VODOVEX-549767 format. One record per residue: x, y, z negated of N, C-alpha, C in turn; residue in three letters. Coordinates in nm, 3 decimals. Layout:
N
X/Y/Z/X/Y/Z/X/Y/Z/ALA
...
This chain:
164
8.504/0.430/-11.243/8.377/0.362/-11.229/8.304/0.406/-11.352/MET
8.186/0.436/-11.349/8.118/0.471/-11.473/8.048/0.337/-11.550/GLY
8.014/0.362/-11.670/7.977/0.263/-11.755/7.806/0.267/-11.739/ASP
7.766/0.151/-11.691/7.621/0.161/-11.656/7.514/0.103/-11.774/ASN
7.599/0.075/-11.895/7.505/0.024/-12.003/7.444/0.145/-12.082/ARG
7.312/0.122/-12.112/7.248/0.231/-12.200/7.321/0.277/-12.325/SER
7.287/0.408/-12.356/7.348/0.440/-12.476/7.334/0.370/-12.608/THR
7.220/0.279/-12.624/7.200/0.205/-12.748/7.308/0.080/-12.715/SER
7.349/0.039/-12.616/7.451/-0.063/-12.604/7.581/-0.009/-12.639/GLN
7.592/0.097/-12.622/7.745/0.162/-12.628/7.777/0.231/-12.752/THR
7.677/0.264/-12.834/7.684/0.319/-12.977/7.761/0.241/-13.054/LEU
7.835/0.305/-13.163/7.894/0.225/-13.269/7.794/0.156/-13.335/PRO
7.822/0.022/-13.354/7.731/-0.060/-13.429/7.639/-0.126/-13.337/GLY
7.627/-0.095/-13.199/7.528/-0.145/-13.103/7.584/-0.292/-13.076/GLY
7.521/-0.361/-13.011/7.539/-0.508/-12.974/7.678/-0.523/-12.908/ALA
7.700/-0.440/-12.797/7.812/-0.451/-12.731/7.928/-0.404/-12.812/VAL
7.930/-0.300/-12.888/8.032/-0.257/-12.965/8.073/-0.365/-13.076/ASP
7.968/-0.427/-13.144/7.998/-0.520/-13.242/8.050/-0.654/-13.181/LEU
8.012/-0.692/-13.064/8.071/-0.823/-12.974/8.197/-0.790/-12.961/ALA
8.228/-0.666/-12.898/8.354/-0.640/-12.849/8.458/-0.634/-12.990/SER
8.431/-0.589/-13.094/8.497/-0.575/-13.225/8.518/-0.732/-13.269/GLN
8.413/-0.817/-13.252/8.423/-0.947/-13.302/8.523/-1.022/-13.212/PHE
8.513/-1.025/-13.077/8.613/-1.071/-12.994/8.736/-1.021/-13.014/PHE
8.764/-0.895/-13.033/8.899/-0.855/-13.064/8.962/-0.909/-13.199/ALA
8.877/-0.910/-13.294/8.928/-0.972/-13.416/8.958/-1.122/-13.403/LEU
8.875/-1.189/-13.349/8.879/-1.329/-13.331/9.016/-1.350/-13.236/SER
9.032/-1.278/-13.135/9.161/-1.302/-13.053/9.281/-1.259/-13.140/HIS
9.278/-1.169/-13.210/9.394/-1.106/-13.287/9.426/-1.210/-13.392/GLY
9.323/-1.277/-13.470/9.345/-1.381/-13.554/9.413/-1.491/-13.500/LEU
9.371/-1.522/-13.385/9.415/-1.646/-13.308/9.566/-1.630/-13.271/LYS
9.595/-1.504/-13.216/9.728/-1.483/-13.182/9.833/-1.492/-13.307/ARG
9.790/-1.435/-13.419/9.850/-1.433/-13.536/9.867/-1.580/-13.583/ILE
9.768/-1.648/-13.592/9.784/-1.789/-13.640/9.869/-1.883/-13.547/VAL
9.844/-1.858/-13.417/9.935/-1.928/-13.316/10.097/-1.900/-13.334/ASN
10.115/-1.771/-13.359/10.261/-1.729/-13.371/10.308/-1.784/-13.499/ALA
10.210/-1.791/-13.620/10.267/-1.882/-13.737/10.289/-2.026/-13.715/ARG
10.196/-2.084/-13.615/10.211/-2.229/-13.577/10.341/-2.261/-13.532/TYR
10.402/-2.167/-13.450/10.523/-2.185/-13.384/10.648/-2.217/-13.474/ARG
10.607/-2.175/-13.600/10.734/-2.213/-13.696/10.721/-2.358/-13.743/THR
10.618/-2.407/-13.727/10.597/-2.550/-13.749/10.621/-2.631/-13.611/ALA
10.660/-2.561/-13.520/10.677/-2.631/-13.375/10.551/-2.655/-13.323/GLY
10.451/-2.599/-13.336/10.309/-2.636/-13.283/10.266/-2.490/-13.192/LEU
10.153/-2.535/-13.104/10.090/-2.427/-13.049/9.954/-2.454/-13.094/SER
9.860/-2.352/-13.057/9.719/-2.379/-13.085/9.668/-2.493/-13.004/MET
9.719/-2.512/-12.882/9.670/-2.629/-12.799/9.718/-2.769/-12.864/ALA
9.835/-2.761/-12.906/9.888/-2.898/-12.966/9.800/-2.931/-13.101/ARG
9.795/-2.809/-13.183/9.715/-2.830/-13.292/9.570/-2.881/-13.279/LEU
9.504/-2.834/-13.164/9.361/-2.871/-13.144/9.391/-3.029/-13.100/GLN
9.460/-3.091/-13.034/9.499/-3.224/-13.009/9.497/-3.292/-13.140/VAL
9.590/-3.242/-13.225/9.618/-3.325/-13.355/9.496/-3.318/-13.437/LEU
9.425/-3.214/-13.440/9.301/-3.192/-13.519/9.202/-3.308/-13.474/HIS
9.180/-3.314/-13.364/9.082/-3.422/-13.308/9.123/-3.562/-13.322/HIS
9.256/-3.566/-13.317/9.325/-3.715/-13.338/9.288/-3.731/-13.500/LEU
9.309/-3.647/-13.580/9.319/-3.648/-13.713/9.162/-3.715/-13.758/ASP
9.067/-3.655/-13.683/8.936/-3.664/-13.725/8.867/-3.803/-13.644/GLY
8.911/-3.836/-13.528/8.869/-3.925/-13.447/8.942/-4.052/-13.420/ALA
9.067/-4.032/-13.460/9.180/-4.158/-13.443/9.201/-4.161/-13.303/GLY
9.272/-4.266/-13.267/9.331/-4.282/-13.125/9.217/-4.267/-13.042/THR
9.254/-4.192/-12.918/9.142/-4.129/-12.826/9.219/-4.134/-12.687/THR
9.128/-4.163/-12.593/9.170/-4.146/-12.444/9.201/-4.014/-12.418/ARG
9.298/-4.000/-12.335/9.326/-3.852/-12.277/9.212/-3.785/-12.208/ILE
9.131/-3.853/-12.148/9.002/-3.807/-12.070/8.906/-3.752/-12.162/GLY
8.900/-3.814/-12.294/8.820/-3.780/-12.386/8.865/-3.644/-12.453/GLU
8.987/-3.640/-12.491/9.058/-3.525/-12.535/9.035/-3.406/-12.440/LEU
9.057/-3.419/-12.322/9.041/-3.337/-12.208/8.901/-3.261/-12.216/SER
8.804/-3.355/-12.232/8.670/-3.321/-12.230/8.621/-3.248/-12.351/GLU
8.659/-3.304/-12.472/8.628/-3.256/-12.606/8.687/-3.108/-12.599/HIS
8.798/-3.088/-12.570/8.896/-2.958/-12.601/8.836/-2.868/-12.473/LEU
8.758/-2.914/-12.378/8.730/-2.842/-12.258/8.857/-2.773/-12.188/ASP
8.953/-2.858/-12.138/9.051/-2.823/-12.059/9.058/-2.922/-11.935/VAL
9.147/-2.892/-11.844/9.148/-2.961/-11.719/9.233/-3.096/-11.759/ALA
9.201/-3.201/-11.698/9.277/-3.321/-11.718/9.426/-3.294/-11.706/ALA
9.479/-3.235/-11.593/9.612/-3.218/-11.568/9.655/-3.150/-11.682/ARG
9.594/-3.033/-11.738/9.655/-2.954/-11.845/9.656/-3.045/-11.975/THR
9.569/-3.124/-12.006/9.573/-3.224/-12.116/9.697/-3.317/-12.113/MET
9.711/-3.368/-11.987/9.829/-3.476/-11.960/9.957/-3.401/-11.986/THR
9.973/-3.265/-11.942/10.096/-3.193/-11.949/10.117/-3.182/-12.106/SER
10.006/-3.142/-12.176/10.023/-3.118/-12.321/10.061/-3.242/-12.398/THR
10.002/-3.356/-12.356/10.032/-3.480/-12.416/10.177/-3.515/-12.395/ILE
10.221/-3.492/-12.257/10.361/-3.530/-12.224/10.466/-3.445/-12.311/ASP
10.429/-3.331/-12.350/10.532/-3.261/-12.438/10.513/-3.300/-12.579/GLY
10.402/-3.336/-12.609/10.380/-3.392/-12.758/10.444/-3.536/-12.782/MET
10.442/-3.604/-12.671/10.503/-3.749/-12.677/10.654/-3.709/-12.687/VAL
10.705/-3.627/-12.606/10.857/-3.595/-12.596/10.898/-3.541/-12.726/ARG
10.813/-3.471/-12.807/10.864/-3.406/-12.927/10.819/-3.513/-13.047/ASP
10.756/-3.630/-13.010/10.724/-3.732/-13.129/10.621/-3.716/-13.203/GLY
10.524/-3.613/-13.157/10.417/-3.590/-13.232/10.292/-3.696/-13.199/LEU
10.274/-3.764/-13.084/10.189/-3.853/-13.039/10.245/-3.957/-12.961/VAL
10.184/-4.075/-12.952/10.224/-4.181/-12.858/10.124/-4.221/-12.781/GLU
10.154/-4.270/-12.646/10.074/-4.323/-12.552/10.055/-4.471/-12.575/ARG
9.939/-4.534/-12.568/9.917/-4.671/-12.588/9.822/-4.720/-12.482/ARG
9.841/-4.838/-12.435/9.760/-4.898/-12.340/9.608/-4.921/-12.404/ALA
9.513/-4.896/-12.327/9.378/-4.918/-12.383/9.351/-5.066/-12.359/ASP
9.321/-5.147/-12.463/9.298/-5.294/-12.441/9.162/-5.328/-12.377/PRO
9.068/-5.224/-12.373/8.951/-5.250/-12.329/8.950/-5.209/-12.174/ALA
9.040/-5.119/-12.130/9.051/-5.073/-11.963/9.196/-5.066/-11.949/ASP
9.257/-5.135/-11.870/9.393/-5.120/-11.847/9.434/-4.995/-11.777/GLY
9.339/-4.932/-11.708/9.382/-4.814/-11.631/9.373/-4.690/-11.729/ARG
9.308/-4.701/-11.841/9.308/-4.592/-11.937/9.431/-4.595/-12.043/ALA
9.443/-4.462/-12.073/9.563/-4.443/-12.180/9.517/-4.386/-12.307/VAL
9.542/-4.445/-12.418/9.500/-4.401/-12.552/9.614/-4.318/-12.596/LEU
9.592/-4.211/-12.677/9.669/-4.096/-12.747/9.656/-4.131/-12.899/VAL
9.770/-4.172/-12.969/9.761/-4.179/-13.123/9.856/-4.099/-13.181/ALA
9.828/-4.044/-13.301/9.908/-3.950/-13.375/10.011/-4.036/-13.450/MET
10.144/-3.986/-13.440/10.260/-4.042/-13.517/10.254/-3.996/-13.656/THR
10.363/-4.042/-13.726/10.388/-3.982/-13.868/10.434/-3.854/-13.848/ALA
10.527/-3.816/-13.776/10.571/-3.695/-13.722/10.464/-3.587/-13.700/ARG
10.363/-3.623/-13.616/10.253/-3.569/-13.579/10.172/-3.533/-13.702/GLY
10.152/-3.626/-13.795/10.079/-3.612/-13.912/10.145/-3.501/-14.009/ARG
10.285/-3.511/-14.004/10.350/-3.411/-14.097/10.333/-3.257/-14.040/ALA
10.345/-3.263/-13.901/10.343/-3.134/-13.835/10.194/-3.075/-13.856/ALA
10.083/-3.176/-13.837/9.948/-3.132/-13.858/9.920/-3.074/-13.990/TYR
9.980/-3.158/-14.102/9.960/-3.113/-14.232/10.032/-2.976/-14.252/ALA
10.140/-2.946/-14.204/10.218/-2.815/-14.206/10.135/-2.687/-14.146/LYS
10.071/-2.733/-14.017/10.001/-2.629/-13.956/9.876/-2.604/-14.037/ALA
9.819/-2.691/-14.092/9.707/-2.678/-14.178/9.715/-2.578/-14.307/VAL
9.844/-2.596/-14.353/9.874/-2.511/-14.476/9.907/-2.367/-14.425/GLU
9.984/-2.365/-14.292/10.003/-2.227/-14.252/9.866/-2.151/-14.220/ILE
9.761/-2.210/-14.163/9.636/-2.176/-14.119/9.555/-2.127/-14.244/ARG
9.563/-2.209/-14.332/9.483/-2.196/-14.471/9.548/-2.086/-14.543/ASN
9.674/-2.071/-14.541/9.741/-1.934/-14.603/9.717/-1.814/-14.551/ALA
9.717/-1.819/-14.410/9.689/-1.699/-14.335/9.535/-1.655/-14.357/MET
9.447/-1.752/-14.349/9.304/-1.706/-14.366/9.274/-1.666/-14.521/PHE
9.339/-1.731/-14.615/9.321/-1.679/-14.752/9.380/-1.544/-14.758/ASP
9.487/-1.517/-14.686/9.549/-1.364/-14.681/9.448/-1.287/-14.626/GLU
9.387/-1.294/-14.504/9.295/-1.213/-14.456/9.159/-1.203/-14.516/VAL
9.095/-1.313/-14.554/8.975/-1.317/-14.627/8.980/-1.267/-14.781/PHE
9.116/-1.246/-14.833/9.117/-1.194/-14.963/9.044/-1.062/-14.971/ALA
9.045/-0.984/-14.840/8.989/-0.846/-14.842/8.828/-0.852/-14.897/ALA
8.764/-0.955/-14.882/8.623/-0.976/-14.907/8.608/-1.054/-15.051/LEU
8.506/-0.983/-15.123/8.469/-1.068/-15.239/8.392/-1.175/-15.214/ASP
8.339/-1.250/-15.320/8.266/-1.364/-15.296/8.140/-1.334/-15.249/ASP
8.073/-1.225/-15.271/7.938/-1.190/-15.214/7.947/-1.147/-15.068/GLU
8.061/-1.080/-15.037/8.078/-1.052/-14.884/8.101/-1.158/-14.805/GLU
8.182/-1.257/-14.869/8.209/-1.385/-14.776/8.072/-1.458/-14.763/ARG
7.983/-1.473/-14.868/7.858/-1.548/-14.855/7.781/-1.474/-14.745/ALA
7.778/-1.341/-14.753/7.705/-1.270/-14.662/7.753/-1.296/-14.505/ALA
7.902/-1.281/-14.492/7.956/-1.304/-14.371/7.910/-1.440/-14.312/PHE
7.919/-1.543/-14.399/7.891/-1.678/-14.348/7.734/-1.692/-14.307/ALA
7.660/-1.622/-14.376/7.514/-1.624/-14.344/7.500/-1.546/-14.208/ARG
7.561/-1.443/-14.182/7.560/-1.368/-14.056/7.624/-1.469/-13.930/VAL
7.732/-1.526/-13.961/7.798/-1.617/-13.867/7.706/-1.727/-13.828/LEU
7.641/-1.788/-13.925/7.543/-1.903/-13.900/7.418/-1.863/-13.806/ALA
7.386/-1.733/-13.860/7.266/-1.677/-13.779/7.294/-1.647/-13.636/ARG
7.404/-1.584/-13.619/7.456/-1.572/-13.477/7.470/-1.706/-13.390/LEU
7.520/-1.790/-13.458/7.552/-1.907/-13.405/7.421/-1.984/-13.356/ALA
7.322/-1.974/-13.448/7.203/-2.037/-13.424/7.132/-1.969/-13.320/ASP
7.140/-1.836/-13.312/7.062/-1.758/-13.199/7.121/-1.786/-13.064/THR
7.251/-1.804/-13.068/7.324/-1.838/-12.948/7.302/-1.990/-12.913/ALA
7.242/-2.054/-12.982/7.229/-2.213/-12.961/7.357/-2.266/-12.980/GLY
7.447/-2.237/-13.063/7.580/-2.296/-13.100/7.560/-2.380/-13.206/LEU
7.637/-2.467/-13.228/7.638/-2.544/-13.374/7.683/-2.453/-13.464/PRO
7.605/-2.473/-13.600/7.626/-2.380/-13.705/7.741/-2.467/-13.793/VAL
7.840/-2.381/-13.821/7.946/-2.435/-13.896/7.899/-2.465/-14.048/MET
7.939/-2.572/-14.099/7.898/-2.613/-14.229/8.001/-2.573/-14.336/MET
7.990/-2.561/-14.466/8.113/-2.546/-14.554/8.213/-2.638/-14.534/PRO
8.343/-2.585/-14.523/8.454/-2.683/-14.496/8.491/-2.684/-14.342/GLY
8.424/-2.616/-14.268/8.439/-2.612/-14.146/8.397/-2.709/-14.034/GLY
8.331/-2.798/-14.099/8.265/-2.911/-14.007/8.144/-2.873/-13.941/SER
8.117/-2.940/-13.812/8.008/-2.900/-13.722/7.923/-3.020/-13.725/ARG
7.789/-3.006/-13.770/7.705/-3.127/-13.770/7.673/-3.183/-13.656/PRO
7.662/-3.110/-13.534/7.624/-3.170/-13.415/7.741/-3.168/-13.310/ASN
7.860/-3.187/-13.342/7.970/-3.194/-13.268/8.025/-3.333/-13.264/CYS
8.055/-3.388/-13.146/8.111/-3.522/-13.147/8.246/-3.535/-13.193/ALA
């Protein structure tokens, strides 16, 4: 089947080419980081749960599912494994007897801290290829693309100003 995109879309440096390269790099970095997380007994999914709990504190499973954009059944399965491994614990919600809260345990905090170290070391390794000026330019480009796409712009330190 032929490619129906215009030549300007398929030229090196064109929008489609750049987006494809960006997605490939992003996916590759995610795979590498996820592989390194496994040495700490975590996966990207588990780390996302711990990251949310670290920032938001004890949270309902439904809120975790919604925040991380995964099906409730998937989140329940993830939490089941994390409870089994001692990373989180379930608690009854005192405000709603039908709801279940999830809280990070001391073991979860230790695993999260280790994963953050792994992530930071890996990112330091990759971004060492850029000097300070190139990093600043890259940050500006990312912010501009996020703004154009209507996505929250990442702030220094990785925070999102309009994320719940």
